[in-house]
C-alpha positions in Angstrom: 36.3 49.9 -5.9 32.8 51.1 -5.9 34.0 53.8 -3.3 36.5 55.3 -5.8 34.6 54.7 -9.0 30.9 55.4 -9.1 28.0 57.1 -11.4 25.6 59.7 -10.5 22.5 60.8 -12.5 21.7 64.6 -13.4 20.3 65.3 -9.8 23.2 63.8 -7.9 21.7 60.3 -6.9 24.1 57.7 -6.9 23.6 54.8 -9.1 23.9 51.1 -8.2 27.0 50.1 -10.2 29.8 47.4 -10.4 33.3 48.5 -11.3 35.8 45.8 -12.3 39.5 46.1 -13.7 39.4 45.4 -17.4 40.8 42.3 -19.2 43.9 44.5 -20.2 44.6 45.4 -16.7 44.9 49.0 -17.4 41.2 49.8 -17.8 38.1 49.8 -15.7 34.6 48.3 -16.8 31.6 50.0 -15.1 28.3 48.4 -15.3 24.9 49.8 -14.0 22.6 47.6 -12.3 19.5 48.8 -14.2 19.2 50.6 -17.7 20.2 54.2 -18.1 17.2 56.6 -19.1 17.4 57.9 -22.8 18.4 61.6 -23.0 19.5 61.6 -19.4 23.0 63.0 -18.3 25.0 60.9 -16.1 28.3 61.7 -14.3 31.1 59.1 -13.9 33.7 59.8 -11.0 37.1 58.3 -10.6 38.6 59.4 -7.2 42.2 60.0 -6.7 42.0 57.0 -4.5 42.2 54.5 -6.9 45.5 52.8 -7.3 46.9 51.0 -10.4 48.1 47.4 -10.0 51.8 48.7 -9.4 50.6 51.0 -6.6 50.4 54.4 -8.7 47.5 56.9 -7.6 45.7 59.2 -9.9 47.0 62.8 -9.6 43.6 64.2 -9.5 39.9 63.2 -9.4 38.2 62.6 -12.8 34.6 63.5 -13.6 33.1 62.9 -17.0 29.7 63.5 -18.2 27.9 61.2 -20.5 24.3 61.0 -22.2 22.7 58.1 -23.4 20.8 58.2 -26.7 18.6 55.5 -28.6 
């Protein structure tokens, strides 16, 4: 799943992460292997190659920016 769900920092460097299907079967949990830096921007990417358990695919890629605060 790490090829379809991944996180980069503001410089575009790929973070080592582990992505798993959530307990509800409808969400994804993404955990970074190391701590995020405070006040740093990160980007979560989910590519349209990911499929639901029923085989449906995303209509388009998703990119979401997030920032870590205290």
